[in-house]
N, C-alpha and C positions, 0 to 999 in steps of 0.2 A: 919173739918166738913166732915162727912160720906153718901152719898148719895146711897140707896136699891134699885134695880129695881127688882121687883118682878113680874112674869106672873102664871096666875092659870094653873096648868098641864092641863086641859081639853083644855084651850084656846091653850097651844102649840100641841095637837093632832090633834085637828081640822084644825090648819094650815097646819101640817104635811099632812094632808089626802087630803085638797084639794090642793096640790102643784100635789100630786102623781095623782089624778086623771086629773089636765090639763096636764100633761105629758104622763100617760096610753092610753089617748083615742087616740092622734097619734099614739102611738105605735101600738095600736091594730086596727086601723083602715088601717097601712101599711104590717100589719100581714096578715089581711082578703084578700087585693086586691092583696098580695103575692101569697095566698094561691090558688084567685080564677085564676090569671093567670096562675099558676102551674098546676093545674085542667084544665084547657082550653086548655094547650099548650099539655098536656098529652091525653086529648079527642082527638084533633087536629091529632097527632101524632098514634094515634092508627086507626081513621078513615083512613088516609092516607096507613098506612102498611095494613088494610084490602082492600084496593082501589089498592095498588100494588099486592097484592096475587090475586084477583078476575083477574087483567088485565094479570098477568103471567098464572093463569089457562087458563085464553080464548087464549092466544098465545099458550102455550102449545097444546092445544087442535086443535087450527087450524095448527101449525105444525105437528099433528101427524095426521091432515086429510089430508095435503097437501103430506105427505110421503106416506100414502096410498094411495091417488090418483096417485102419481108418480109410485108407486110400481104395481098398477093395469094397469097402460100406458106402462112399461116398458114390465111386463106379454103379454100384447094385443099385442105391437110390437113385442115380440117375437114367437109370435103364427104367426102372420103375416108374418113376416118374413120365418118361416119354410113354410107354403103354399105357397107366393109366390116360395121360392126358389125350392119347390116341381114342381111346374106347368113350372117354367123354367126350369128346367132339363129335365123335358116332352120334352118341344120344341124342348132343344138343341139337344137330343137323335134324333129325328124324322127329322131334319134338317141335321144331320150327315149321318141317314139311306137313305137320300132320297139323300145326296150328293154321296154316294158310286154308285149308280145306273145311274151317269151321266157324261160325259166327264168333266175332269177338266177343259176343256177352253170354255165349252159353258157359256150361259148368264145365266140360270136358275142355273148353278153352283156358277157363281159369286153372284148372290143374295142370294144363302143359305149360301154362306160362310159372306156374311153381317148379314144376321138374325141372326149366329151364333156369330158374334162380337156384336150386338146388345144386345142378351141376356146376353154375359157375361157382358157389360154394365150395364145392368139392376141388374144383381147380384150384382155388384161393388155399384147401387146407392143405393139397399136396405141395405145394411151395411151400408151406409153414413147416413140413416135415424137409425140407431141407434145409431151414432155416437153425435149423440146432446147431449143425457146425458152424454159424456165424454167430449164435450164441457163445459159444463156446470158446469161440476166436477173439468175442469182443467187439463183434463189429456189426451187431444186429442195428439195422437202422430202422424207424418208423415213419411210416408214410406221413406225408402231410397234405390232404387235399380237402377241398371244401365240399360238404355235403349236409343234404338237410337230417338231423335228428331224428325229427318225427317222423319221417317217411322211413327210415330205418326202423324205428320201435314198429310200424304197421308191419314192414315185411319181414320181420321175426315174428312177430305175432300171428301172421297170414300160413307163414311157414308151418307151425307147429299146430295151427287150429285142425286141421283136419284127422291127424295122430290122437290129439287129446277128445275132440267130436267123437271117435271112433269106439274112446274108452267113456262115453258120455258126460267128461269134464269139458266146461267150457274154458274158453280163455278170454280175458278181459283185457283191455288197453287202457287204464285209466291216466288220462292226462294230470290229474290232480287240479292246481288252479290254474289250467292252461300257459303257465309259461312255459311251456316246452313249446310252444307254437310262435311267441314273441320270440325266443333264441332260439331258431330251430336250426337257421345257420352258422355252420361251426367249420372249424377247420380240425383235421386229426387223421387217424389210420382207420377209416370206417371198416375195413376187413376185419383187423382184430379187435376191436369192438363189437361187430357182428358176431365172432365166434366168441368173445366172452359171454355176451346176455343170451346165444345159443346155446350155451353151455349152461348157463343156471335154468332156461327155461326148458332145456330137454329133460335136465335132472327134475325137472316140479313135474314133467309130463309123466315121466316113467316112475314117480313113486306116489302119484296121485291117483286114487282108484276112484274119486267120487267128490263132489263138489266141484269147485272153480279156481282157476290160477289167473291170477292179476298180476298186471305187470304195472307199474308206477314209476312216474320221473318228475322229478320237481327241478326247477332251477333256483339257485339263491347265490347270495355274495360269498363269496369264501369266508368260512366258518373259523379261519385257523386262528389262535389267540394270541394275536401281537399286541393288542393293547396295554399286556403287564410290560411287556419291553420296552412301548414307548414312554410308559409313565415311568418308569425306573430309570431312564434314560440319563439321566441329572445323576443320579447316584454315585458318589466318588466309587465305592466297591465297582459298579457292574463297568465304571469306565476303566478300574483296573483289570476287571476281569478279559476285558474286550482284547488287552495287550498278554497275557496269561493264559486264555483261553487253551484247553489241552485239545480242543475239536474244533479246528476252525472252519470246516464244511460245515458244521452244525450251527455255526454261528451264523455263516453266510446263508444255509436255507434259511434262517430266521429272517433276513433281511429280505430275500427273494420273496417269501410270503409276504412280507410288510406291502412290500413295491406289488404284488400281484393283488391284494387286498384293496389297495388303493386306487388301480387300475379299474375303470369304470367299464373295459371290455372285457374284462375276465370275470367270469362266472363259475359258479359249481354248480356240477349236476350230479343229482342223486338218484339212483338207479334201485329198484326194490321191486323184487321177485315174490308174491305172497301166493302160499299154496294151502289147500287144505288137507295136505297129506301127514302122514304120522310124524312128521320131522324127523331130528336128531338128537338123541338124548343129551342134557347139559354135559354131565360127565366125557362123552364123548367129542364133543364140537371142538375141542384143544387137539383134535386127530386130522381134522378134514384137509389141512394143507397139507399132509406131509403126503409124500411120494407112496403111490399104489396103494392108499386106502381111499375107499369109499363105502359107501351106505347101504345095506343088502338088509330084503324083507326077508325072516327068517320063517320057518313053520308055523309059529305064534303068531304071526302077524305083525310081531315087532320090528324095531327098525335095529341093526347091528352093524357094526363096521368091524369089514376083513378086509385083510392085506390081498390082493389080487395080481 
């Protein structure tokens, strides 16, 4: 017995087309979704690129404006520096001419010499104004010249003595144990050190209405505590920490300090300016090194810190 199964050709074609429709619809849907996502990402990327270009152009414009402003400020400083130097040179010349007609031992001649010293300090101060640009660029360099530290202290004290005496305040230079005379010849930036000491003494004179101001200087060996490092050098943990130290610069600084301490030619100079003024309250002392903060006498005669 033989069985024959027969299908119509049209029926087979219809079944194939129906199956193709069922399978193609999801594929076409996925394709459209993928194309839409791609176009969306492309538009977002293009928009982000445009925004970055605009931000970059604005940044470049601000940078250019800042550079132009800096150049203008530098030119203004240079012009002012030239003018101030000219007037200071005239003052210096007049004081020198006036001093030639006076006995060297007279009080007027002494005052003229102090004026001449002030002129030189002002010239140094004018130069330091232009040094701010060097500091910002990281190119600031300290001078290294040999000078007498004892003579520098005497010059600073003599410079502020007339102003203090006018207020009835006495300026005293205390050499302490006399070590400053033994180690008076030093090398460094005399101008910067004189400026620092002058600022300290100027503040003391400004806020002291009675009593005295004492300038002290003492010389001693470097007091940095490196003996602890030396005693623990053989410790295994410290040996390992040398290799895994997070801050190698700090460790090198400690090593340098140890070398300095062992050098007999390296000494530590301690400067102290004491006055009988009202001082600064303890709760305000943490603010004295902040920018635009200074102490000011109030109506009640007390000290206050104000931003200026």
